[in-house]
Backbone atoms as SQL, in Angstrom:
CREATE TABLE atoms (id INTEGER PRIMARY KEY, chain TEXT, resi INTEGER, resn TEXT, atom TEXT, x REAL, y REAL, z REAL);
INSERT INTO atoms VALUES
  (1, 'A', 1, 'MET', 'N', 21.918, 2.250, 7.229),
  (2, 'A', 1, 'MET', 'CA', 20.543, 2.751, 7.293),
  (3, 'A', 1, 'MET', 'C', 20.356, 3.926, 6.322),
  (4, 'A', 2, 'GLU', 'N', 21.331, 4.780, 6.278),
  (5, 'A', 2, 'GLU', 'CA', 21.189, 5.928, 5.373),
  (6, 'A', 2, 'GLU', 'C', 21.070, 5.473, 3.918),
  (7, 'A', 3, 'LYS', 'N', 21.902, 4.489, 3.564),
  (8, 'A', 3, 'LYS', 'CA', 21.857, 4.005, 2.173),
  (9, 'A', 3, 'LYS', 'C', 20.467, 3.449, 1.851),
  (10, 'A', 4, 'TYR', 'N', 19.870, 2.798, 2.830),
  (11, 'A', 4, 'TYR', 'CA', 18.544, 2.212, 2.613),
  (12, 'A', 4, 'TYR', 'C', 17.517, 3.306, 2.336),
  (13, 'A', 5, 'ILE', 'N', 17.587, 4.377, 3.108),
  (14, 'A', 5, 'ILE', 'CA', 16.633, 5.482, 2.918),
  (15, 'A', 5, 'ILE', 'C', 16.824, 6.106, 1.534),
  (16, 'A', 6, 'ILE', 'N', 18.066, 6.317, 1.149),
  (17, 'A', 6, 'ILE', 'CA', 18.348, 6.925, -0.162),
  (18, 'A', 6, 'ILE', 'C', 17.840, 6.012, -1.278),
  (19, 'A', 7, 'CYS', 'N', 18.061, 4.716, -1.104),
  (20, 'A', 7, 'CYS', 'CA', 17.619, 3.751, -2.110),
  (21, 'A', 7, 'CYS', 'C', 16.102, 3.792, -2.264),
  (22, 'A', 8, 'VAL', 'N', 15.423, 3.795, -1.140),
  (23, 'A', 8, 'VAL', 'CA', 13.952, 3.831, -1.171),
  (24, 'A', 8, 'VAL', 'C', 13.473, 5.127, -1.809),
  (25, 'A', 9, 'PHE', 'N', 14.106, 6.237, -1.448),
  (26, 'A', 9, 'PHE', 'CA', 13.720, 7.540, -2.011),
  (27, 'A', 9, 'PHE', 'C', 13.927, 7.542, -3.529),
  (28, 'A', 10, 'PHE', 'N', 15.055, 7.045, -3.971),
  (29, 'A', 10, 'PHE', 'CA', 15.351, 6.998, -5.406),
  (30, 'A', 10, 'PHE', 'C', 14.343, 6.112, -6.134),
  (31, 'A', 11, 'PHE', 'N', 14.035, 4.962, -5.532),
  (32, 'A', 11, 'PHE', 'CA', 13.062, 4.042, -6.130),
  (33, 'A', 11, 'PHE', 'C', 11.703, 4.719, -6.242),
  (34, 'A', 12, 'LEU', 'N', 11.333, 5.470, -5.219),
  (35, 'A', 12, 'LEU', 'CA', 10.044, 6.165, -5.219),
  (36, 'A', 12, 'LEU', 'C', 9.985, 7.177, -6.363),
  (37, 'A', 13, 'ILE', 'N', 11.073, 7.912, -6.566),
  (38, 'A', 13, 'ILE', 'CA', 11.115, 8.906, -7.646),
  (39, 'A', 13, 'ILE', 'C', 10.958, 8.215, -8.994),
  (40, 'A', 14, 'VAL', 'N', 11.683, 7.117, -9.190),
  (41, 'A', 14, 'VAL', 'CA', 11.604, 6.395, -10.462),
  (42, 'A', 14, 'VAL', 'C', 10.184, 5.867, -10.669),
  (43, 'A', 15, 'PHE', 'N', 9.595, 5.362, -9.601),
  (44, 'A', 15, 'PHE', 'CA', 8.240, 4.821, -9.694),
  (45, 'A', 15, 'PHE', 'C', 7.257, 5.923, -10.072),
  (46, 'A', 16, 'LEU', 'N', 7.387, 7.072, -9.446),
  (47, 'A', 16, 'LEU', 'CA', 6.489, 8.197, -9.745),
  (48, 'A', 16, 'LEU', 'C', 6.686, 8.647, -11.192),
  (49, 'A', 17, 'CYS', 'N', 7.928, 8.670, -11.623),
  (50, 'A', 17, 'CYS', 'CA', 8.233, 9.088, -12.996),
  (51, 'A', 17, 'CYS', 'C', 7.555, 8.135, -13.988),
  (52, 'A', 18, 'GLU', 'N', 7.629, 6.858, -13.724),
  (53, 'A', 18, 'GLU', 'CA', 7.018, 5.881, -14.630),
  (54, 'A', 18, 'GLU', 'C', 5.498, 5.961, -14.557),
  (55, 'A', 19, 'PHE', 'N', 4.987, 6.178, -13.358),
  (56, 'A', 19, 'PHE', 'CA', 3.533, 6.217, -13.174),
  (57, 'A', 19, 'PHE', 'C', 2.918, 7.442, -13.857),
  (58, 'A', 20, 'SER', 'N', 3.630, 8.563, -13.821),
  (59, 'A', 20, 'SER', 'CA', 3.105, 9.801, -14.409),
  (60, 'A', 20, 'SER', 'C', 2.753, 9.591, -15.872);
């Protein structure tokens, strides 16, 4: 479960970086 949360968080950061 922890790995899933970290993965989602990392994906969110990358998505925000690309969106900016």
